N, C-alpha and C positions, 0 to 999 in steps of 0.2 A: 210233871210238866204238862202244861196245857196243849191240847191238840192244835191250838191256834198259834203256838209259839213260833212256828216257821213262817207266819204271815204277818205283814205289817201294812199300814196305809201306803199305797203306791207300789206294792210289790206286784210282780207279774208272774203268773203261773198258768198251767194248763188246767182246764176244767171241762166237764161235760154238762151241757144244759139239759136238765131233766124236765123242766116245766116252765112255761111262761103264762101267767094269769093276770087278767086285768082286775085291779082292786075295785070292789064295788061298794065298800063301806069304809067309814072312818075318815081320818085326816088325809089319807093318801088315795082317796077315791079318784078313779080315772087314771091313776098311774099303773105301772105294771110291776108285778113281783116275779123275780126269776129265781127258780130253785136250781142249784148247781151241785155237782159232786166233783171233788178232787181225787177221789179214790180211783186208782187205775184198775181197769177191768182186765182180769186175767182168767184164762180158760185152761183147764187141764187137757194136755195132749195125751194121745194114746200111749206114747213112749215114756210118760212121766214128766216130760218137759212142760213148761208153762208157756202158753201162747198168749201174747198180748192181744187184746181185742182189736187193735188197729191193724194187726197182721193177719186176722182171720178173713179169708176170702173163700169163694166157692171151690177154688182149686185146692185149698188146704183143709177143706171140711173133713176129709178122710183122716186127718191127723188128730181129730178129737177123740177123747175117751168118752164114748157115748154112755157109759155107766155112771158118769159123774154129772151132777147138776151144774148148770151154768146160770149166770145172771144176765138177763137181757132187759130191755126197756120197752115198755108199751109204746108202739108206734101208732096204732089205730085200732079202734074197736068197731067191729062189723057185726052183722046179724049172724055170721057163721062162727065168730070167735074173736080172738085177740091176735093181731099181728105184732110179733115181738122182734125187735132188732137185737141181734147178737153182736153185730159189728156194723160198720157203715155199708157194707155190701151184702151181708148175710142176714136174711129174715126168715122167720118161721111162723107157723100158724098154730095157735093153741085153740083147738076146736072147743066149742061150748060143751059138746058131749064128753070131752075129756076133763071138764071141770066138774060137771054134775049132770045127772039125768032128771033132777027135780026142777021143774019149771019155776017154782016159787023161789028157790035158791038162786037160779040164774037171773030172775027178774031183779032181785036185790043186788046181785053182783054187777049187773049191767044197767042199773037204774038210769033212765034217760029223762031229764027234765028240760023242756024247751030246747031240745037239740044239744044239750050239754050233758055229758056223762057225770053223774054224781055218785055212782056206785063205787065199789071197792077198787076197781081197776080204772086208773086215770092215765091219760096219755102222758108219757114222760116218766112214769113211775117205774122203779125197778121191780123185776119179777123173777123168781127162781124157777127154772124149768129144766126138764131133761128131754133130750132128743130121743124120740122113739122110732122115727123113720126118717131116712135121709136119702134123697135122690138128687145128687149134685148135677147130673146131666140136665134135669128139668128144673133145677134150683128150687127144690121143695123140701121143707123140713116140717115134720109133724112133731108137736111138743106136748108134754103133759106138765101140769104144775107140780112143784116140789114144796112141801111144807117147811 
């Protein structure tokens, strides 16, 4: 059975917007393309329970199983690294130095052309990370990438 069998024209469902891009070539030039995901985001809790992404808050961050990877979404790319959304209210930072110490590798990953990132990491794209340090009081998460 097709993964699209549950959907039909006019059906209403919840989805997460991953990326919005202006089309610059072809018949749809000037229009916008929206990438979306209907996959619910679930995170492993420390007690084996599954935590829905929408339920993850800074108050519940201690309930996470920090040994397990989580899927977040690239929120912003800065000179220090990548800000990753784990939920609406919880963000972490994936430092450049946690990705690579090789400047050439980092330049390719964070390639910036005319103010737009054209490298491997795009705003809105999913990324697998693991939390290596958590300070809920100061709302700080340090992340490392997971292959």
